[in-house]
C-alpha positions as CSV (number, residue, x, y, z in Angstrom):
1,M,127.8,-37.2,119.4
2,I,126.5,-34.9,116.7
3,S,128.4,-31.7,115.9
4,A,127.1,-28.3,116.7
5,V,126.9,-27.6,113.0
6,M,124.4,-30.1,111.6
7,P,126.5,-32.7,109.5
8,T,124.7,-32.3,106.2
9,Y,127.8,-31.7,104.2
10,G,130.8,-33.9,103.3
11,R,133.3,-31.1,104.0
12,A,137.0,-31.1,103.1
13,D,139.1,-30.5,106.2
14,I,140.1,-27.0,105.2
15,A,138.9,-23.5,106.2
16,F,139.6,-20.2,104.4
17,E,140.1,-16.9,106.1
18,R,140.8,-14.5,103.2
19,G,140.2,-14.1,99.4
20,E,141.2,-11.8,96.6
21,G,140.2,-12.2,93.0
22,A,140.6,-15.9,92.0
23,W,142.6,-16.8,95.1
24,L,141.8,-18.0,98.6
25,W,144.1,-18.3,101.6
26,S,143.4,-21.0,104.2
27,T,143.8,-20.6,107.9
28,D,147.2,-22.3,107.7
29,G,148.4,-19.7,105.3
30,R,148.3,-21.7,102.1
31,R,147.1,-20.1,98.9
32,Y,144.5,-21.9,96.6
33,L,143.4,-21.1,93.1
34,D,139.6,-21.1,93.2
35,F,138.1,-22.8,90.2
36,G,134.9,-23.6,92.1
37,S,133.7,-20.0,92.9
38,G,131.5,-21.3,95.8
39,V,129.7,-23.4,93.1
40,A,129.5,-20.7,90.5
41,V,128.6,-18.0,93.0
42,T,131.6,-15.6,93.3
43,A,131.2,-14.5,89.7
44,L,133.4,-11.4,90.2
45,G,135.9,-13.1,92.3
46,H,136.6,-12.6,96.0
47,C,136.3,-9.2,97.6
48,H,135.8,-7.3,94.4
49,P,136.4,-3.7,95.4
50,R,133.2,-2.4,93.9
51,L,131.1,-5.1,95.6
52,V,132.9,-4.4,98.9
53,K,132.1,-0.7,98.7
54,A,128.5,-1.2,97.6
55,L,127.9,-3.5,100.6
56,Q,129.7,-1.2,103.1
57,D,127.9,1.9,101.9
58,Q,124.5,0.2,102.1
59,A,125.3,-1.4,105.5
60,A,126.0,2.0,106.9
61,T,122.6,3.3,105.6
62,L,119.8,0.7,105.8
63,W,119.8,-3.1,106.0
64,H,116.1,-4.2,106.1
65,T,112.6,-2.8,106.0
66,S,110.6,-5.8,104.7
67,N,108.4,-6.1,101.6
68,L,105.5,-4.4,103.5
69,Y,107.0,-1.2,101.9
70,R,108.6,-0.1,98.7
71,V,112.2,-1.0,98.4
72,P,113.8,1.4,95.9
73,G,116.7,-0.9,95.3
74,Q,114.4,-3.6,94.1
75,E,112.8,-1.2,91.6
76,R,116.2,-0.3,90.2
77,V,117.6,-3.9,90.0
78,A,114.3,-5.2,88.6
79,G,114.3,-2.5,85.9
80,R,117.9,-3.5,85.0
81,L,117.0,-7.2,84.7
82,V,113.9,-6.4,82.7
83,A,115.9,-4.2,80.3
84,E,118.6,-6.9,79.8
85,S,116.1,-9.7,79.3
86,F,112.8,-11.0,77.8
87,A,111.0,-10.3,81.1
88,D,108.6,-7.7,82.1
89,T,108.8,-8.2,85.9
90,A,111.0,-9.8,88.7
91,F,110.4,-11.3,92.1
92,F,113.3,-11.3,94.5
93,C,114.2,-14.0,97.0
94,N,117.3,-15.5,98.6
95,S,118.3,-18.6,96.7
96,G,117.9,-20.6,93.5
97,A,115.6,-23.1,95.2
98,E,113.3,-20.2,96.2
99,A,113.4,-18.8,92.7
100,N,112.4,-22.2,91.3
101,E,109.6,-22.5,93.9
102,C,108.2,-19.2,92.7
103,A,108.4,-20.4,89.0
104,I,106.5,-23.6,89.9
105,K,103.8,-21.7,91.8
106,M,103.5,-19.2,88.9
107,A,103.1,-21.9,86.3
108,R,100.3,-23.7,88.3
109,K,98.4,-20.5,89.2
110,H,98.6,-19.2,85.7
111,H,96.6,-22.1,84.5
112,D,94.3,-22.1,87.5
113,D,93.4,-18.4,86.8
114,A,92.8,-19.3,83.1
115,G,90.2,-21.8,84.2
116,S,92.3,-25.0,83.9
117,P,93.1,-26.0,87.5
118,Q,93.9,-29.5,86.3
119,R,97.0,-28.2,84.5
120,G,99.5,-28.4,87.3
121,Q,102.0,-30.9,86.0
122,I,105.5,-29.7,84.9
123,I,107.7,-31.7,82.5
124,C,111.4,-31.8,83.7
125,A,114.5,-33.5,82.4
126,T,116.3,-36.5,83.7
127,G,119.6,-35.5,85.4
128,A,118.2,-32.1,86.4
129,F,118.9,-30.3,89.6
130,H,116.5,-27.5,90.7
131,G,117.1,-27.2,94.5
132,R,116.8,-28.9,97.9
133,T,113.2,-28.0,98.9
134,L,110.6,-30.8,98.7
135,A,109.1,-29.4,95.4
136,T,112.5,-28.7,93.7
137,L,113.8,-32.1,94.7
138,A,110.8,-33.6,93.0
139,A,111.4,-31.3,89.9
140,G,115.0,-32.6,89.8
141,G,113.8,-36.2,90.2
142,Q,117.2,-37.6,91.1
143,E,117.0,-40.7,93.3
144,K,120.1,-39.9,95.2
145,H,118.5,-36.6,96.4
146,L,115.0,-38.0,96.9
147,K,115.9,-41.0,99.0
148,G,114.4,-40.8,102.5
149,F,112.1,-38.0,101.8
150,D,108.9,-39.8,100.7
151,P,106.2,-39.0,99.8
152,V,107.7,-37.3,96.7
153,T,105.9,-34.1,95.9
154,P,103.6,-34.9,93.0
155,G,103.2,-32.9,89.8
156,F,106.4,-33.6,88.0
157,V,107.3,-35.9,85.1
158,H,110.7,-36.5,83.6
159,V,111.9,-37.2,80.1
160,P,115.4,-37.6,78.8
161,F,117.3,-34.3,78.4
162,G,117.7,-33.3,74.8
163,N,114.9,-35.6,73.5
164,L,112.2,-33.6,72.0
165,N,110.2,-36.6,70.8
166,A,110.0,-37.9,74.5
167,L,109.0,-34.4,75.7
168,R,106.2,-34.0,73.2
169,A,104.9,-37.5,74.0
170,A,104.7,-36.6,77.7
171,I,102.5,-33.5,77.1
172,G,98.9,-34.1,78.1
173,P,95.8,-32.4,79.5
174,E,97.4,-31.9,82.9
175,T,100.7,-30.3,81.6
176,A,101.3,-26.7,82.7
177,A,104.9,-26.1,81.9
178,I,108.3,-27.3,80.8
179,M,111.3,-26.7,83.1
180,V,114.9,-27.2,82.0
181,E,118.4,-25.9,82.6
182,P,120.1,-24.7,79.4
183,V,123.3,-26.4,80.7
184,Q,122.8,-29.2,83.2
185,G,125.2,-28.4,86.1
186,E,124.8,-31.0,88.8
187,G,123.8,-33.4,86.1
188,G,127.3,-33.3,84.6
189,L,127.9,-30.1,82.6
190,V,125.7,-31.1,79.7
191,P,124.8,-28.2,77.4
192,A,121.4,-28.2,75.6
193,S,121.7,-27.7,71.8
194,A,120.2,-24.6,70.3
195,D,117.7,-26.8,68.3
196,Y,116.6,-28.5,71.5
197,L,115.9,-25.2,73.2
198,R,114.1,-23.9,70.2
199,G,112.1,-27.2,70.0
200,L,111.0,-26.6,73.7
201,R,109.8,-23.1,72.8
202,A,107.8,-24.4,69.8
203,A,106.2,-27.2,71.9
204,A,105.3,-24.7,74.6
205,D,103.7,-22.4,72.1
206,E,101.9,-25.2,70.4
207,F,100.3,-26.7,73.5
208,G,99.8,-23.5,75.5
209,L,102.5,-24.3,78.1
210,L,104.9,-22.0,80.0
211,L,108.6,-22.4,79.3
212,I,110.8,-22.2,82.4
213,F,114.6,-21.9,82.2
214,D,116.5,-22.6,85.3
215,E,119.4,-20.3,84.9
216,V,120.4,-20.4,88.6
217,Q,123.9,-21.6,87.6
218,T,124.1,-20.7,83.9
219,G,122.9,-17.1,84.2
220,M,124.8,-13.9,85.0
221,G,127.5,-14.4,82.4
222,R,128.7,-17.9,83.3
223,T,128.4,-19.1,79.6
224,G,129.7,-15.9,77.9
225,R,126.3,-14.3,77.5
226,L,124.3,-12.7,80.4
227,F,121.8,-15.6,80.1
228,A,122.6,-19.0,78.6
229,H,119.5,-19.2,76.5
230,Q,120.5,-16.1,74.6
231,H,123.0,-18.3,72.6
232,A,119.9,-19.9,71.0
233,D,118.2,-16.6,70.2
234,L,114.9,-17.3,72.0
235,A,113.2,-16.5,75.2
236,P,111.3,-18.4,77.9
237,D,108.2,-17.2,79.8
238,I,109.9,-17.6,83.2
239,M,113.6,-17.6,84.2
240,T,115.2,-18.3,87.6
241,L,118.5,-16.7,88.7
242,A,120.6,-16.8,91.9
243,K,124.3,-17.7,92.5
244,G,126.2,-15.1,90.4
245,L,123.5,-12.5,90.7
246,G,124.8,-11.5,94.2
247,G,128.5,-12.3,93.6
248,G,128.5,-14.1,97.0
249,F,125.6,-12.3,98.7
250,P,122.5,-14.4,99.0
251,V,120.0,-13.2,96.4
252,G,117.7,-15.0,93.9
253,A,115.2,-13.7,91.3
254,C,112.3,-15.1,89.3
255,L,111.8,-13.2,86.1
256,A,108.7,-13.5,83.9
257,T,106.6,-12.0,81.2
258,E,103.5,-10.1,82.2
259,K,101.3,-12.9,80.8
260,A,103.0,-15.5,83.0
261,A,103.3,-13.4,86.1
262,A,99.8,-11.7,86.1
263,C,98.5,-14.4,88.3
264,L,100.8,-13.6,91.2
265,T,98.8,-10.8,92.9
266,A,99.3,-9.4,96.3
267,G,99.2,-12.2,99.0
268,T,99.9,-15.0,96.5
269,H,103.7,-15.2,97.1
270,G,106.3,-13.5,99.3
271,S,109.6,-13.5,101.1
272,T,110.7,-12.0,104.4
273,F,114.3,-11.2,103.4
274,G,114.0,-11.3,99.5
275,G,115.3,-8.2,97.8
276,N,116.3,-6.3,101.0
277,P,118.4,-3.2,100.6
278,L,121.7,-5.0,101.2
279,A,121.0,-7.6,98.6
280,M,119.9,-5.1,96.0
281,A,122.9,-2.9,96.5
282,V,125.2,-5.8,95.7
283,A,123.1,-7.2,92.8
284,G,122.9,-3.8,91.2
285,T,126.7,-3.4,91.3
286,V,127.1,-7.0,89.9
287,L,124.9,-5.9,86.9
288,D,126.8,-2.7,86.6
289,V,130.2,-4.5,86.3
290,M,128.9,-7.1,83.9
291,A,127.3,-4.4,81.7
292,E,130.7,-2.7,81.1
293,P,131.9,-2.8,77.5
294,G,133.9,-5.9,76.7
295,F,133.1,-7.8,80.0
296,M,131.1,-10.6,78.3
297,D,133.4,-10.7,75.3
298,R,136.3,-11.3,77.7
299,V,134.4,-14.1,79.4
300,A,133.8,-15.8,76.1
301,V,137.5,-15.4,75.2
302,M,138.6,-16.8,78.6
303,G,136.2,-19.6,78.3
304,A,137.5,-20.6,74.9
305,R,141.1,-20.4,76.2
306,L,140.4,-22.7,79.1
307,R,138.4,-25.1,76.9
308,S,141.3,-25.3,74.5
309,G,143.7,-26.1,77.3
310,L,141.4,-28.7,78.7
311,D,141.0,-30.3,75.3
312,A,144.8,-30.5,75.0
313,L,145.0,-32.1,78.4
314,A,142.4,-34.6,77.5
315,A,144.4,-35.6,74.4
316,R,147.5,-35.9,76.6
317,H,145.9,-37.9,79.4
318,P,143.2,-40.1,77.7
319,A,143.6,-42.7,80.4
320,V,142.2,-40.2,83.0
321,I,140.0,-37.8,81.0
322,E,137.2,-39.3,79.0
323,E,135.6,-36.0,77.8
324,V,135.6,-32.3,78.3
325,R,132.1,-30.7,78.4
326,G,130.4,-27.3,79.0
327,L,130.1,-23.8,77.7
328,G,131.9,-20.6,78.5
329,L,133.4,-20.6,82.0
330,M,131.1,-23.6,83.0
331,L,133.3,-26.5,82.1
332,G,133.7,-30.1,83.2
333,I,136.0,-33.0,83.0
334,K,134.4,-36.4,82.8
335,A,137.0,-38.6,84.5
336,R,137.9,-42.2,84.2
337,I,138.8,-42.4,87.9
338,P,136.3,-41.4,90.6
339,N,135.7,-37.6,90.4
340,T,136.0,-37.4,94.2
341,E,139.5,-38.8,94.0
342,L,140.5,-36.3,91.2
343,S,139.0,-33.4,93.1
344,A,140.8,-34.4,96.3
345,R,144.1,-34.6,94.4
346,L,143.6,-31.2,92.8
347,L,142.7,-29.7,96.2
348,A,146.0,-31.1,97.6
349,A,147.8,-29.5,94.6
350,G,146.2,-26.1,95.3
351,L,143.2,-26.1,92.9
352,L,139.6,-25.9,94.0
353,T,137.0,-27.7,91.9
354,V,133.4,-28.9,92.3
355,G,132.0,-32.4,91.7
356,A,129.0,-33.1,89.5
357,G,127.0,-36.1,88.3
358,D,128.2,-38.6,85.7
359,N,131.6,-38.6,87.4
360,V,132.4,-35.1,86.3
361,V,134.7,-32.5,87.9
362,R,133.4,-28.9,87.4
363,L,135.6,-26.0,86.7
364,L,133.8,-22.8,87.4
365,P,136.3,-20.0,87.8
366,P,135.3,-16.4,88.6
367,L,134.4,-14.5,85.4
368,I,137.2,-12.0,86.0
369,I,139.8,-14.8,85.5
370,G,142.9,-14.0,83.4
371,D,145.5,-15.8,81.3
372,A,147.8,-16.3,84.3
373,E,145.2,-18.0,86.4
374,I,144.2,-20.2,83.5
375,E,147.8,-21.2,82.9
376,A,148.3,-21.9,86.6
377,A,145.2,-24.1,86.7
378,L,146.1,-26.1,83.6
379,S,149.6,-26.6,85.0
380,I,148.2,-28.0,88.2
381,L,145.8,-30.2,86.2
382,D,148.6,-31.5,84.0
383,R,150.9,-32.4,87.0
384,T,148.0,-34.1,88.8
385,L,146.8,-36.0,85.8
386,T,150.4,-37.2,85.1
387,E,150.6,-38.5,88.7
388,V,147.3,-40.6,88.4
389,T,147.9,-41.9,84.9
390,P,148.2,-45.7,85.1
């Protein structure tokens, strides 16, 4: 008999009832160190006091009015995101997949409005992940996600991640845009080089394409800069955000230049819940915290500290760890044993992690992580790796 909750997840047999900072407590009273952050979502940790207060204050005032009316919180948060980025405007939604749907629609309508309706094709990278809707599954292009959902939504082609020659060869008269993650998350914690990202920008400019960066996982400080593409000192035309933007509250955003977004006029796109007062109160507070002096510098320092510790573990346990990858506090261990087995052993030892493609275990601690939590995680990893070393 099917369960009341649709069985679409392979859940671990554990439930949590309380969280604080980087720690979670299960219903049986055990404490766990959270280096998964709800898949890079709880960027400020669990129950951050400023986020709690922002949500409580807004909940006692106004929850929802719909986008039929002005939402002052949207105007404030959009202004902040525009001021901190390349963008001129922002659309608010509820998730990363929705943000990517907005980006896809924008790219196609941009060219249609320019008199080139045939330009609807988007070049994506192999190993990508852009969401679970039919269009974003097609954009990701991974067989394990597409199986059973034919016909695959048309309009997407895939070239190897990091290969500019293959990308340029794929550009044709139907090409509308290029869409990539600056660091592939689900694909195995693979960072793009700065030269690759700059090459994408150059190709987009040369052929009149829009450049879309999916920063759903990499954005909001995860790599030590507010947005990952800032490491390469360039800007896209469109960028998608979610996950850390709400610190645990569902909110996504699609940011764009005026040139890219001018095509989305009244009636061309929308969201019932997107950008409601509750979401905007929390997102605005996340931005306030991340804008404080020294916040991003500390993320970069903690990321370097964790990376150094992981590299030392890789040297100590070469029979289990093949490689350490990632950027900032978005790091991964490519294992020589099944990543599911390693994640399960770490869970049993009290450390929460997240699996990824290419047999990688993701380490995505909250950005407020400190030395003590990093040392605790490294200690758990060391003990666990010692147990599984042949």
